[in-house]
PDB file of N, CA, C and O in Angstrom:
ATOM      1  N   MET A   1       0.830  -1.192   0.000  1.00  0.00           N
ATOM      2  CA  MET A   1       0.000   0.000   0.000  1.00  0.00           C
ATOM      3  C   MET A   1       0.875   1.256   0.000  1.00  0.00           C
ATOM      4  O   MET A   1       0.623   2.192  -0.760  1.00  0.00           O
ATOM      5  N   GLU A   2       1.882   1.275   0.836  1.00  0.00           N
ATOM      6  CA  GLU A   2       2.760   2.445   0.904  1.00  0.00           C
ATOM      7  C   GLU A   2       3.535   2.624  -0.402  1.00  0.00           C
ATOM      8  O   GLU A   2       3.804   3.750  -0.820  1.00  0.00           O
ATOM      9  N   ARG A   3       3.890   1.518  -1.040  1.00  0.00           N
ATOM     10  CA  ARG A   3       4.601   1.606  -2.317  1.00  0.00           C
ATOM     11  C   ARG A   3       3.732   2.282  -3.369  1.00  0.00           C
ATOM     12  O   ARG A   3       4.224   3.079  -4.169  1.00  0.00           O
ATOM     13  N   ALA A   4       2.433   1.963  -3.368  1.00  0.00           N
ATOM     14  CA  ALA A   4       1.511   2.587  -4.316  1.00  0.00           C
ATOM     15  C   ALA A   4       1.398   4.085  -4.039  1.00  0.00           C
ATOM     16  O   ALA A   4       1.341   4.883  -4.974  1.00  0.00           O
ATOM     17  N   ARG A   5       1.366   4.467  -2.778  1.00  0.00           N
ATOM     18  CA  ARG A   5       1.323   5.893  -2.420  1.00  0.00           C
ATOM     19  C   ARG A   5       2.578   6.613  -2.890  1.00  0.00           C
ATOM     20  O   ARG A   5       2.514   7.744  -3.372  1.00  0.00           O
ATOM     21  N   GLU A   6       3.712   5.953  -2.747  1.00  0.00           N
ATOM     22  CA  GLU A   6       4.971   6.549  -3.194  1.00  0.00           C
ATOM     23  C   GLU A   6       4.965   6.735  -4.715  1.00  0.00           C
ATOM     24  O   GLU A   6       5.418   7.767  -5.210  1.00  0.00           O
ATOM     25  N   ILE A   7       4.467   5.768  -5.443  1.00  0.00           N
ATOM     26  CA  ILE A   7       4.349   5.876  -6.900  1.00  0.00           C
ATOM     27  C   ILE A   7       3.488   7.088  -7.255  1.00  0.00           C
ATOM     28  O   ILE A   7       3.822   7.856  -8.158  1.00  0.00           O
ATOM     29  N   GLN A   8       2.387   7.248  -6.539  1.00  0.00           N
ATOM     30  CA  GLN A   8       1.484   8.372  -6.816  1.00  0.00           C
ATOM     31  C   GLN A   8       2.136   9.706  -6.436  1.00  0.00           C
ATOM     32  O   GLN A   8       1.966  10.696  -7.149  1.00  0.00           O
ATOM     33  N   ARG A   9       2.863   9.747  -5.349  1.00  0.00           N
ATOM     34  CA  ARG A   9       3.562  10.982  -4.957  1.00  0.00           C
ATOM     35  C   ARG A   9       4.543  11.401  -6.051  1.00  0.00           C
ATOM     36  O   ARG A   9       4.620  12.576  -6.410  1.00  0.00           O
ATOM     37  N   LYS A  10       5.286  10.434  -6.573  1.00  0.00           N
ATOM     38  CA  LYS A  10       6.245  10.735  -7.644  1.00  0.00           C
ATOM     39  C   LYS A  10       5.516  11.173  -8.909  1.00  0.00           C
ATOM     40  O   LYS A  10       5.929  12.130  -9.563  1.00  0.00           O
ATOM     41  N   ARG A  11       4.443  10.482  -9.253  1.00  0.00           N
ATOM     42  CA  ARG A  11       3.667  10.799 -10.458  1.00  0.00           C
ATOM     43  C   ARG A  11       3.152  12.232 -10.413  1.00  0.00           C
ATOM     44  O   ARG A  11       3.188  12.942 -11.418  1.00  0.00           O
ATOM     45  N   PHE A  12       2.678  12.648  -9.264  1.00  0.00           N
ATOM     46  CA  PHE A  12       2.024  13.950  -9.153  1.00  0.00           C
ATOM     47  C   PHE A  12       2.917  15.037  -8.544  1.00  0.00           C
ATOM     48  O   PHE A  12       2.430  16.109  -8.183  1.00  0.00           O
ATOM     49  N   ALA A  13       4.211  14.765  -8.432  1.00  0.00           N
ATOM     50  CA  ALA A  13       5.137  15.775  -7.898  1.00  0.00           C
ATOM     51  C   ALA A  13       5.035  17.038  -8.744  1.00  0.00           C
ATOM     52  O   ALA A  13       5.054  16.983  -9.973  1.00  0.00           O
ATOM     53  N   GLY A  14       4.926  18.172  -8.065  1.00  0.00           N
ATOM     54  CA  GLY A  14       4.844  19.441  -8.779  1.00  0.00           C
ATOM     55  C   GLY A  14       3.455  19.790  -9.274  1.00  0.00           C
ATOM     56  O   GLY A  14       3.279  20.779  -9.985  1.00  0.00           O
ATOM     57  N   THR A  15       2.465  18.987  -8.904  1.00  0.00           N
ATOM     58  CA  THR A  15       1.079  19.251  -9.282  1.00  0.00           C
ATOM     59  C   THR A  15       0.258  19.436  -8.001  1.00  0.00           C
ATOM     60  O   THR A  15       0.733  19.132  -6.906  1.00  0.00           O
ATOM     61  N   PRO A  16      -0.960  19.928  -8.140  1.00  0.00           N
ATOM     62  CA  PRO A  16      -1.798  20.048  -6.947  1.00  0.00           C
ATOM     63  C   PRO A  16      -2.405  18.714  -6.494  1.00  0.00           C
ATOM     64  O   PRO A  16      -3.142  18.672  -5.509  1.00  0.00           O
ATOM     65  N   PHE A  17      -2.100  17.636  -7.203  1.00  0.00           N
ATOM     66  CA  PHE A  17      -2.683  16.326  -6.897  1.00  0.00           C
ATOM     67  C   PHE A  17      -1.741  15.505  -6.033  1.00  0.00           C
ATOM     68  O   PHE A  17      -0.522  15.663  -6.098  1.00  0.00           O
ATOM     69  N   SER A  18      -2.319  14.625  -5.221  1.00  0.00           N
ATOM     70  CA  SER A  18      -1.472  13.739  -4.428  1.00  0.00           C
ATOM     71  C   SER A  18      -1.832  12.272  -4.619  1.00  0.00           C
ATOM     72  O   SER A  18      -1.006  11.395  -4.367  1.00  0.00           O
ATOM     73  N   THR A  19      -3.052  11.998  -5.061  1.00  0.00           N
ATOM     74  CA  THR A  19      -3.459  10.606  -5.290  1.00  0.00           C
ATOM     75  C   THR A  19      -4.220  10.490  -6.612  1.00  0.00           C
ATOM     76  O   THR A  19      -4.633  11.490  -7.199  1.00  0.00           O
ATOM     77  N   ASN A  20      -4.392   9.258  -7.058  1.00  0.00           N
ATOM     78  CA  ASN A  20      -5.132   9.019  -8.299  1.00  0.00           C
ATOM     79  C   ASN A  20      -6.558   9.544  -8.226  1.00  0.00           C
ATOM     80  O   ASN A  20      -7.108   9.996  -9.231  1.00  0.00           O
ATOM     81  N   SER A  21      -7.151   9.489  -7.058  1.00  0.00           N
ATOM     82  CA  SER A  21      -8.537   9.936  -6.927  1.00  0.00           C
ATOM     83  C   SER A  21      -8.682  11.437  -7.166  1.00  0.00           C
ATOM     84  O   SER A  21      -9.788  11.907  -7.431  1.00  0.00           O
ATOM     85  N   ASP A  22      -7.598  12.192  -7.080  1.00  0.00           N
ATOM     86  CA  ASP A  22      -7.631  13.633  -7.301  1.00  0.00           C
ATOM     87  C   ASP A  22      -7.625  14.007  -8.783  1.00  0.00           C
ATOM     88  O   ASP A  22      -7.905  15.156  -9.127  1.00  0.00           O
ATOM     89  N   MET A  23      -7.315  13.070  -9.653  1.00  0.00           N
ATOM     90  CA  MET A  23      -7.167  13.380 -11.073  1.00  0.00           C
ATOM     91  C   MET A  23      -8.461  13.886 -11.699  1.00  0.00           C
ATOM     92  O   MET A  23      -9.560  13.445 -11.362  1.00  0.00           O
ATOM     93  N   GLY A  24      -8.287  14.829 -12.624  1.00  0.00           N
ATOM     94  CA  GLY A  24      -9.383  15.299 -13.456  1.00  0.00           C
ATOM     95  C   GLY A  24      -9.300  14.628 -14.819  1.00  0.00           C
ATOM     96  O   GLY A  24      -8.425  13.790 -15.040  1.00  0.00           O
ATOM     97  N   PRO A  25     -10.193  14.981 -15.737  1.00  0.00           N
ATOM     98  CA  PRO A  25     -10.201  14.347 -17.064  1.00  0.00           C
ATOM     99  C   PRO A  25      -8.872  14.430 -17.814  1.00  0.00           C
ATOM    100  O   PRO A  25      -8.467  13.458 -18.452  1.00  0.00           O
ATOM    101  N   ALA A  26      -8.185  15.579 -17.749  1.00  0.00           N
ATOM    102  CA  ALA A  26      -6.910  15.716 -18.467  1.00  0.00           C
ATOM    103  C   ALA A  26      -5.862  14.755 -17.917  1.00  0.00           C
ATOM    104  O   ALA A  26      -5.124  14.129 -18.677  1.00  0.00           O
ATOM    105  N   GLU A  27      -5.803  14.644 -16.598  1.00  0.00           N
ATOM    106  CA  GLU A  27      -4.827  13.745 -15.971  1.00  0.00           C
ATOM    107  C   GLU A  27      -5.192  12.285 -16.230  1.00  0.00           C
ATOM    108  O   GLU A  27      -4.309  11.443 -16.396  1.00  0.00           O
ATOM    109  N   ILE A  28      -6.472  11.989 -16.265  1.00  0.00           N
ATOM    110  CA  ILE A  28      -6.902  10.621 -16.574  1.00  0.00           C
ATOM    111  C   ILE A  28      -6.435  10.244 -17.971  1.00  0.00           C
ATOM    112  O   ILE A  28      -5.938   9.137 -18.181  1.00  0.00           O
ATOM    113  N   ARG A  29      -6.590  11.160 -18.936  1.00  0.00           N
ATOM    114  CA  ARG A  29      -6.111  10.876 -20.297  1.00  0.00           C
ATOM    115  C   ARG A  29      -4.605  10.644 -20.306  1.00  0.00           C
ATOM    116  O   ARG A  29      -4.107   9.792 -21.042  1.00  0.00           O
ATOM    117  N   GLN A  30      -3.879  11.403 -19.484  1.00  0.00           N
ATOM    118  CA  GLN A  30      -2.425  11.297 -19.461  1.00  0.00           C
ATOM    119  C   GLN A  30      -1.936  10.037 -18.752  1.00  0.00           C
ATOM    120  O   GLN A  30      -1.045   9.353 -19.255  1.00  0.00           O
ATOM    121  N   TYR A  31      -2.506   9.723 -17.591  1.00  0.00           N
ATOM    122  CA  TYR A  31      -1.974   8.655 -16.749  1.00  0.00           C
ATOM    123  C   TYR A  31      -2.744   7.339 -16.816  1.00  0.00           C
ATOM    124  O   TYR A  31      -2.305   6.338 -16.249  1.00  0.00           O
ATOM    125  N   CYS A  32      -3.877   7.330 -17.495  1.00  0.00           N
ATOM    126  CA  CYS A  32      -4.699   6.115 -17.554  1.00  0.00           C
ATOM    127  C   CYS A  32      -4.895   5.644 -18.984  1.00  0.00           C
ATOM    128  O   CYS A  32      -5.970   5.164 -19.343  1.00  0.00           O
ATOM    129  N   ALA A  33      -3.861   5.780 -19.797  1.00  0.00           N
ATOM    130  CA  ALA A  33      -3.939   5.347 -21.190  1.00  0.00           C
ATOM    131  C   ALA A  33      -4.149   3.826 -21.238  1.00  0.00           C
ATOM    132  O   ALA A  33      -3.546   3.072 -20.475  1.00  0.00           O
ATOM    133  N   LEU A  34      -5.015   3.410 -22.150  1.00  0.00           N
ATOM    134  CA  LEU A  34      -5.342   1.993 -22.277  1.00  0.00           C
ATOM    135  C   LEU A  34      -4.864   1.457 -23.621  1.00  0.00           C
ATOM    136  O   LEU A  34      -4.817   2.186 -24.612  1.00  0.00           O
ATOM    137  N   ASP A  35      -4.508   0.169 -23.641  1.00  0.00           N
ATOM    138  CA  ASP A  35      -4.211  -0.472 -24.913  1.00  0.00           C
ATOM    139  C   ASP A  35      -5.540  -0.848 -25.574  1.00  0.00           C
ATOM    140  O   ASP A  35      -6.606  -0.593 -25.014  1.00  0.00           O
ATOM    141  N   GLU A  36      -5.477  -1.441 -26.738  1.00  0.00           N
ATOM    142  CA  GLU A  36      -6.706  -1.756 -27.481  1.00  0.00           C
ATOM    143  C   GLU A  36      -7.619  -2.708 -26.711  1.00  0.00           C
ATOM    144  O   GLU A  36      -8.839  -2.542 -26.727  1.00  0.00           O
ATOM    145  N   ALA A  37      -7.046  -3.695 -26.041  1.00  0.00           N
ATOM    146  CA  ALA A  37      -7.854  -4.645 -25.265  1.00  0.00           C
ATOM    147  C   ALA A  37      -8.539  -3.935 -24.098  1.00  0.00           C
ATOM    148  O   ALA A  37      -9.698  -4.213 -23.790  1.00  0.00           O
ATOM    149  N   GLY A  38      -7.822  -3.025 -23.455  1.00  0.00           N
ATOM    150  CA  GLY A  38      -8.400  -2.264 -22.355  1.00  0.00           C
ATOM    151  C   GLY A  38      -9.528  -1.363 -22.828  1.00  0.00           C
ATOM    152  O   GLY A  38     -10.563  -1.254 -22.171  1.00  0.00           O
ATOM    153  N   LYS A  39      -9.323  -0.715 -23.976  1.00  0.00           N
ATOM    154  CA  LYS A  39     -10.367   0.137 -24.553  1.00  0.00           C
ATOM    155  C   LYS A  39     -11.611  -0.683 -24.876  1.00  0.00           C
ATOM    156  O   LYS A  39     -12.733  -0.245 -24.622  1.00  0.00           O
ATOM    157  N   ALA A  40     -11.410  -1.865 -25.433  1.00  0.00           N
ATOM    158  CA  ALA A  40     -12.542  -2.725 -25.788  1.00  0.00           C
ATOM    159  C   ALA A  40     -13.299  -3.162 -24.533  1.00  0.00           C
ATOM    160  O   ALA A  40     -14.530  -3.185 -24.530  1.00  0.00           O
ATOM    161  N   LEU A  41     -12.578  -3.507 -23.476  1.00  0.00           N
ATOM    162  CA  LEU A  41     -13.222  -3.910 -22.226  1.00  0.00           C
ATOM    163  C   LEU A  41     -14.023  -2.754 -21.630  1.00  0.00           C
ATOM    164  O   LEU A  41     -15.151  -2.951 -21.179  1.00  0.00           O
ATOM    165  N   MET A  42     -13.454  -1.561 -21.624  1.00  0.00           N
ATOM    166  CA  MET A  42     -14.169  -0.402 -21.088  1.00  0.00           C
ATOM    167  C   MET A  42     -15.386  -0.060 -21.944  1.00  0.00           C
ATOM    168  O   MET A  42     -16.424   0.335 -21.415  1.00  0.00           O
ATOM    169  N   LYS A  43     -15.266  -0.209 -23.253  1.00  0.00           N
ATOM    170  CA  LYS A  43     -16.407   0.064 -24.138  1.00  0.00           C
ATOM    171  C   LYS A  43     -17.548  -0.907 -23.845  1.00  0.00           C
ATOM    172  O   LYS A  43     -18.711  -0.508 -23.780  1.00  0.00           O
ATOM    173  N   THR A  44     -17.213  -2.172 -23.671  1.00  0.00           N
ATOM    174  CA  THR A  44     -18.214  -3.185 -23.339  1.00  0.00           C
ATOM    175  C   THR A  44     -18.857  -2.874 -21.985  1.00  0.00           C
ATOM    176  O   THR A  44     -20.076  -2.968 -21.837  1.00  0.00           O
ATOM    177  N   ALA A  45     -18.044  -2.508 -21.011  1.00  0.00           N
ATOM    178  CA  ALA A  45     -18.567  -2.171 -19.681  1.00  0.00           C
ATOM    179  C   ALA A  45     -19.495  -0.962 -19.761  1.00  0.00           C
ATOM    180  O   ALA A  45     -20.548  -0.934 -19.124  1.00  0.00           O
ATOM    181  N   MET A  46     -19.100   0.030 -20.545  1.00  0.00           N
ATOM    182  CA  MET A  46     -19.942   1.238 -20.698  1.00  0.00           C
ATOM    183  C   MET A  46     -21.320   0.861 -21.241  1.00  0.00           C
ATOM    184  O   MET A  46     -22.346   1.349 -20.766  1.00  0.00           O
ATOM    185  N   GLN A  47     -21.321  -0.007 -22.234  1.00  0.00           N
ATOM    186  CA  GLN A  47     -22.579  -0.388 -22.878  1.00  0.00           C
ATOM    187  C   GLN A  47     -23.421  -1.291 -21.982  1.00  0.00           C
ATOM    188  O   GLN A  47     -24.614  -1.046 -21.807  1.00  0.00           O
ATOM    189  N   GLN A  48     -22.827  -2.309 -21.426  1.00  0.00           N
ATOM    190  CA  GLN A  48     -23.581  -3.289 -20.651  1.00  0.00           C
ATOM    191  C   GLN A  48     -24.003  -2.778 -19.284  1.00  0.00           C
ATOM    192  O   GLN A  48     -25.079  -3.125 -18.797  1.00  0.00           O
ATOM    193  N   LEU A  49     -23.160  -1.951 -18.657  1.00  0.00           N
ATOM    194  CA  LEU A  49     -23.460  -1.453 -17.313  1.00  0.00           C
ATOM    195  C   LEU A  49     -24.052  -0.045 -17.338  1.00  0.00           C
ATOM    196  O   LEU A  49     -24.386   0.519 -16.296  1.00  0.00           O
ATOM    197  N   HIS A  50     -24.175   0.511 -18.542  1.00  0.00           N
ATOM    198  CA  HIS A  50     -24.733   1.863 -18.709  1.00  0.00           C
ATOM    199  C   HIS A  50     -23.991   2.868 -17.837  1.00  0.00           C
ATOM    200  O   HIS A  50     -24.597   3.636 -17.090  1.00  0.00           O
ATOM    201  N   LEU A  51     -22.655   2.846 -17.952  1.00  0.00           N
ATOM    202  CA  LEU A  51     -21.836   3.733 -17.140  1.00  0.00           C
ATOM    203  C   LEU A  51     -21.928   5.175 -17.642  1.00  0.00           C
ATOM    204  O   LEU A  51     -21.917   5.427 -18.847  1.00  0.00           O
ATOM    205  N   SER A  52     -22.016   6.097 -16.718  1.00  0.00           N
ATOM    206  CA  SER A  52     -21.949   7.516 -17.053  1.00  0.00           C
ATOM    207  C   SER A  52     -20.479   7.880 -17.282  1.00  0.00           C
ATOM    208  O   SER A  52     -19.582   7.083 -17.008  1.00  0.00           O
ATOM    209  N   ALA A  53     -20.249   9.089 -17.785  1.00  0.00           N
ATOM    210  CA  ALA A  53     -18.872   9.552 -17.970  1.00  0.00           C
ATOM    211  C   ALA A  53     -18.159   9.606 -16.621  1.00  0.00           C
ATOM    212  O   ALA A  53     -16.976   9.284 -16.521  1.00  0.00           O
ATOM    213  N   ARG A  54     -18.887  10.015 -15.593  1.00  0.00           N
ATOM    214  CA  ARG A  54     -18.304  10.076 -14.254  1.00  0.00           C
ATOM    215  C   ARG A  54     -17.906   8.676 -13.762  1.00  0.00           C
ATOM    216  O   ARG A  54     -16.823   8.499 -13.204  1.00  0.00           O
ATOM    217  N   ALA A  55     -18.766   7.702 -13.966  1.00  0.00           N
ATOM    218  CA  ALA A  55     -18.463   6.322 -13.560  1.00  0.00           C
ATOM    219  C   ALA A  55     -17.299   5.763 -14.377  1.00  0.00           C
ATOM    220  O   ALA A  55     -16.468   5.023 -13.851  1.00  0.00           O
ATOM    221  N   TYR A  56     -17.240   6.113 -15.657  1.00  0.00           N
ATOM    222  CA  TYR A  56     -16.127   5.697 -16.520  1.00  0.00           C
ATOM    223  C   TYR A  56     -14.807   6.217 -15.934  1.00  0.00           C
ATOM    224  O   TYR A  56     -13.842   5.464 -15.803  1.00  0.00           O
ATOM    225  N   HIS A  57     -14.774   7.502 -15.585  1.00  0.00           N
ATOM    226  CA  HIS A  57     -13.557   8.083 -15.030  1.00  0.00           C
ATOM    227  C   HIS A  57     -13.204   7.485 -13.672  1.00  0.00           C
ATOM    228  O   HIS A  57     -12.031   7.237 -13.393  1.00  0.00           O
ATOM    229  N   ARG A  58     -14.193   7.253 -12.836  1.00  0.00           N
ATOM    230  CA  ARG A  58     -13.925   6.639 -11.528  1.00  0.00           C
ATOM    231  C   ARG A  58     -13.337   5.243 -11.709  1.00  0.00           C
ATOM    232  O   ARG A  58     -12.426   4.849 -10.982  1.00  0.00           O
ATOM    233  N   THR A  59     -13.860   4.498 -12.679  1.00  0.00           N
ATOM    234  CA  THR A  59     -13.358   3.145 -12.947  1.00  0.00           C
ATOM    235  C   THR A  59     -11.906   3.190 -13.419  1.00  0.00           C
ATOM    236  O   THR A  59     -11.088   2.371 -13.002  1.00  0.00           O
ATOM    237  N   LEU A  60     -11.591   4.150 -14.287  1.00  0.00           N
ATOM    238  CA  LEU A  60     -10.207   4.277 -14.754  1.00  0.00           C
ATOM    239  C   LEU A  60      -9.257   4.666 -13.621  1.00  0.00           C
ATOM    240  O   LEU A  60      -8.143   4.148 -13.544  1.00  0.00           O
ATOM    241  N   LYS A  61      -9.687   5.568 -12.746  1.00  0.00           N
ATOM    242  CA  LYS A  61      -8.837   5.954 -11.608  1.00  0.00           C
ATOM    243  C   LYS A  61      -8.603   4.767 -10.688  1.00  0.00           C
ATOM    244  O   LYS A  61      -7.496   4.577 -10.184  1.00  0.00           O
ATOM    245  N   LEU A  62      -9.623   3.982 -10.470  1.00  0.00           N
ATOM    246  CA  LEU A  62      -9.479   2.792  -9.625  1.00  0.00           C
ATOM    247  C   LEU A  62      -8.556   1.777 -10.291  1.00  0.00           C
ATOM    248  O   LEU A  62      -7.723   1.163  -9.624  1.00  0.00           O
ATOM    249  N   ALA A  63      -8.698   1.598 -11.604  1.00  0.00           N
ATOM    250  CA  ALA A  63      -7.813   0.677 -12.331  1.00  0.00           C
ATOM    251  C   ALA A  63      -6.359   1.150 -12.237  1.00  0.00           C
ATOM    252  O   ALA A  63      -5.447   0.330 -12.125  1.00  0.00           O
ATOM    253  N   ARG A  64      -6.140   2.471 -12.282  1.00  0.00           N
ATOM    254  CA  ARG A  64      -4.783   3.022 -12.141  1.00  0.00           C
ATOM    255  C   ARG A  64      -4.225   2.695 -10.758  1.00  0.00           C
ATOM    256  O   ARG A  64      -3.050   2.350 -10.625  1.00  0.00           O
ATOM    257  N   THR A  65      -5.062   2.803  -9.736  1.00  0.00           N
ATOM    258  CA  THR A  65      -4.635   2.481  -8.375  1.00  0.00           C
ATOM    259  C   THR A  65      -4.324   0.995  -8.240  1.00  0.00           C
ATOM    260  O   THR A  65      -3.335   0.623  -7.608  1.00  0.00           O
ATOM    261  N   ILE A  66      -5.154   0.152  -8.823  1.00  0.00           N
ATOM    262  CA  ILE A  66      -4.913  -1.292  -8.794  1.00  0.00           C
ATOM    263  C   ILE A  66      -3.593  -1.613  -9.492  1.00  0.00           C
ATOM    264  O   ILE A  66      -2.821  -2.445  -9.014  1.00  0.00           O
ATOM    265  N   ALA A  67      -3.335  -0.954 -10.620  1.00  0.00           N
ATOM    266  CA  ALA A  67      -2.063  -1.158 -11.332  1.00  0.00           C
ATOM    267  C   ALA A  67      -0.889  -0.705 -10.464  1.00  0.00           C
ATOM    268  O   ALA A  67       0.152  -1.360 -10.428  1.00  0.00           O
ATOM    269  N   ASP A  68      -1.063   0.422  -9.762  1.00  0.00           N
ATOM    270  CA  ASP A  68       0.004   0.893  -8.860  1.00  0.00           C
ATOM    271  C   ASP A  68       0.274  -0.123  -7.760  1.00  0.00           C
ATOM    272  O   ASP A  68       1.429  -0.409  -7.443  1.00  0.00           O
ATOM    273  N   LEU A  69      -0.789  -0.668  -7.177  1.00  0.00           N
ATOM    274  CA  LEU A  69      -0.621  -1.681  -6.127  1.00  0.00           C
ATOM    275  C   LEU A  69       0.106  -2.917  -6.647  1.00  0.00           C
ATOM    276  O   LEU A  69       0.845  -3.568  -5.908  1.00  0.00           O
ATOM    277  N   ALA A  70      -0.110  -3.236  -7.924  1.00  0.00           N
ATOM    278  CA  ALA A  70       0.546  -4.393  -8.536  1.00  0.00           C
ATOM    279  C   ALA A  70       1.957  -4.057  -9.017  1.00  0.00           C
ATOM    280  O   ALA A  70       2.698  -4.941  -9.447  1.00  0.00           O
ATOM    281  N   GLY A  71       2.326  -2.776  -8.944  1.00  0.00           N
ATOM    282  CA  GLY A  71       3.646  -2.372  -9.412  1.00  0.00           C
ATOM    283  C   GLY A  71       3.740  -2.291 -10.920  1.00  0.00           C
ATOM    284  O   GLY A  71       4.838  -2.313 -11.477  1.00  0.00           O
ATOM    285  N   ALA A  72       2.600  -2.198 -11.589  1.00  0.00           N
ATOM    286  CA  ALA A  72       2.574  -2.154 -13.055  1.00  0.00           C
ATOM    287  C   ALA A  72       2.643  -0.712 -13.542  1.00  0.00           C
ATOM    288  O   ALA A  72       1.997   0.180 -12.992  1.00  0.00           O
ATOM    289  N   GLU A  73       3.440  -0.505 -14.584  1.00  0.00           N
ATOM    290  CA  GLU A  73       3.567   0.836 -15.146  1.00  0.00           C
ATOM    291  C   GLU A  73       2.325   1.219 -15.938  1.00  0.00           C
ATOM    292  O   GLU A  73       1.892   2.371 -15.909  1.00  0.00           O
ATOM    293  N   ARG A  74       1.756   0.251 -16.643  1.00  0.00           N
ATOM    294  CA  ARG A  74       0.570   0.503 -17.469  1.00  0.00           C
ATOM    295  C   ARG A  74      -0.637  -0.226 -16.888  1.00  0.00           C
ATOM    296  O   ARG A  74      -0.499  -1.245 -16.210  1.00  0.00           O
ATOM    297  N   ILE A  75      -1.804   0.308 -17.162  1.00  0.00           N
ATOM    298  CA  ILE A  75      -3.043  -0.357 -16.761  1.00  0.00           C
ATOM    299  C   ILE A  75      -3.271  -1.524 -17.713  1.00  0.00           C
ATOM    300  O   ILE A  75      -3.271  -1.352 -18.932  1.00  0.00           O
ATOM    301  N   GLU A  76      -3.464  -2.701 -17.154  1.00  0.00           N
ATOM    302  CA  GLU A  76      -3.713  -3.900 -17.950  1.00  0.00           C
ATOM    303  C   GLU A  76      -5.186  -4.271 -17.859  1.00  0.00           C
ATOM    304  O   GLU A  76      -5.907  -3.765 -16.999  1.00  0.00           O
ATOM    305  N   THR A  77      -5.628  -5.151 -18.746  1.00  0.00           N
ATOM    306  CA  THR A  77      -7.044  -5.526 -18.758  1.00  0.00           C
ATOM    307  C   THR A  77      -7.468  -6.142 -17.429  1.00  0.00           C
ATOM    308  O   THR A  77      -8.609  -5.957 -17.006  1.00  0.00           O
ATOM    309  N   ALA A  78      -6.580  -6.863 -16.766  1.00  0.00           N
ATOM    310  CA  ALA A  78      -6.923  -7.457 -15.468  1.00  0.00           C
ATOM    311  C   ALA A  78      -7.214  -6.367 -14.438  1.00  0.00           C
ATOM    312  O   ALA A  78      -8.086  -6.538 -13.586  1.00  0.00           O
ATOM    313  N   HIS A  79      -6.493  -5.254 -14.510  1.00  0.00           N
ATOM    314  CA  HIS A  79      -6.724  -4.152 -13.584  1.00  0.00           C
ATOM    315  C   HIS A  79      -8.093  -3.513 -13.848  1.00  0.00           C
ATOM    316  O   HIS A  79      -8.815  -3.160 -12.915  1.00  0.00           O
ATOM    317  N   ILE A  80      -8.431  -3.373 -15.111  1.00  0.00           N
ATOM    318  CA  ILE A  80      -9.733  -2.816 -15.478  1.00  0.00           C
ATOM    319  C   ILE A  80     -10.852  -3.745 -15.023  1.00  0.00           C
ATOM    320  O   ILE A  80     -11.844  -3.301 -14.445  1.00  0.00           O
ATOM    321  N   ALA A  81     -10.685  -5.031 -15.287  1.00  0.00           N
ATOM    322  CA  ALA A  81     -11.710  -6.007 -14.894  1.00  0.00           C
ATOM    323  C   ALA A  81     -11.925  -5.988 -13.379  1.00  0.00           C
ATOM    324  O   ALA A  81     -13.060  -6.072 -12.911  1.00  0.00           O
ATOM    325  N   GLU A  82     -10.849  -5.880 -12.623  1.00  0.00           N
ATOM    326  CA  GLU A  82     -10.986  -5.824 -11.168  1.00  0.00           C
ATOM    327  C   GLU A  82     -11.712  -4.559 -10.738  1.00  0.00           C
ATOM    328  O   GLU A  82     -12.565  -4.607  -9.852  1.00  0.00           O
ATOM    329  N   ALA A  83     -11.385  -3.430 -11.353  1.00  0.00           N
ATOM    330  CA  ALA A  83     -12.040  -2.169 -11.026  1.00  0.00           C
ATOM    331  C   ALA A  83     -13.539  -2.234 -11.344  1.00  0.00           C
ATOM    332  O   ALA A  83     -14.357  -1.742 -10.566  1.00  0.00           O
ATOM    333  N   ILE A  84     -13.894  -2.820 -12.449  1.00  0.00           N
ATOM    334  CA  ILE A  84     -15.300  -2.968 -12.833  1.00  0.00           C
ATOM    335  C   ILE A  84     -16.022  -3.844 -11.821  1.00  0.00           C
ATOM    336  O   ILE A  84     -17.167  -3.576 -11.457  1.00  0.00           O
ATOM    337  N   GLN A  85     -15.355  -4.870 -11.379  1.00  0.00           N
ATOM    338  CA  GLN A  85     -15.931  -5.812 -10.409  1.00  0.00           C
ATOM    339  C   GLN A  85     -16.310  -5.127  -9.098  1.00  0.00           C
ATOM    340  O   GLN A  85     -17.242  -5.561  -8.420  1.00  0.00           O
ATOM    341  N   TYR A  86     -15.598  -4.064  -8.737  1.00  0.00           N
ATOM    342  CA  TYR A  86     -15.874  -3.360  -7.482  1.00  0.00           C
ATOM    343  C   TYR A  86     -17.044  -2.390  -7.566  1.00  0.00           C
ATOM    344  O   TYR A  86     -17.442  -1.810  -6.556  1.00  0.00           O
ATOM    345  N   ARG A  87     -17.594  -2.209  -8.755  1.00  0.00           N
ATOM    346  CA  ARG A  87     -18.725  -1.289  -8.898  1.00  0.00           C
ATOM    347  C   ARG A  87     -19.920  -1.784  -8.096  1.00  0.00           C
ATOM    348  O   ARG A  87     -20.192  -2.983  -8.047  1.00  0.00           O
ATOM    349  N   PRO A  88     -20.626  -0.859  -7.474  1.00  0.00           N
ATOM    350  CA  PRO A  88     -21.822  -1.278  -6.726  1.00  0.00           C
ATOM    351  C   PRO A  88     -22.884  -1.851  -7.656  1.00  0.00           C
ATOM    352  O   PRO A  88     -23.054  -1.387  -8.783  1.00  0.00           O
ATOM    353  N   ARG A  89     -23.575  -2.836  -7.185  1.00  0.00           N
ATOM    354  CA  ARG A  89     -24.640  -3.481  -7.979  1.00  0.00           C
ATOM    355  C   ARG A  89     -25.840  -2.555  -8.055  1.00  0.00           C
ATOM    356  O   ARG A  89     -26.242  -1.943  -7.065  1.00  0.00           O
ATOM    357  N   GLN A  90     -26.402  -2.466  -9.250  1.00  0.00           N
ATOM    358  CA  GLN A  90     -27.605  -1.650  -9.447  1.00  0.00           C
ATOM    359  C   GLN A  90     -28.826  -2.478  -9.080  1.00  0.00           C
ATOM    360  O   GLN A  90     -28.906  -3.658  -9.422  1.00  0.00           O
ATOM    361  N   ALA A  91     -29.755  -1.876  -8.400  1.00  0.00           N
ATOM    362  CA  ALA A  91     -30.977  -2.580  -8.002  1.00  0.00           C
ATOM    363  C   ALA A  91     -32.034  -2.485  -9.070  1.00  0.00           C
ATOM    364  O   ALA A  91     -33.129  -3.021  -8.903  1.00  0.00           O
TER     365      ALA A  91
END
């Protein structure tokens, strides 16, 4: 956990942000870039779960945090899938 915080401190050094949850849309585009498989998974999730833009961004920030915890430089599809899994169930 502390290692992930250190990664985030380094990532956001010199910015007003300190954690992934602080990121806005511009930072999400910069730090949460997805490969084609990740984009396809997020597109499917958007359609099937009817995610709003806000939920899409929250999912990407969570996937970035999961990747940080795993020590991964890039967000992988497994990180996205885990982040989607944590979404609250709709009634």
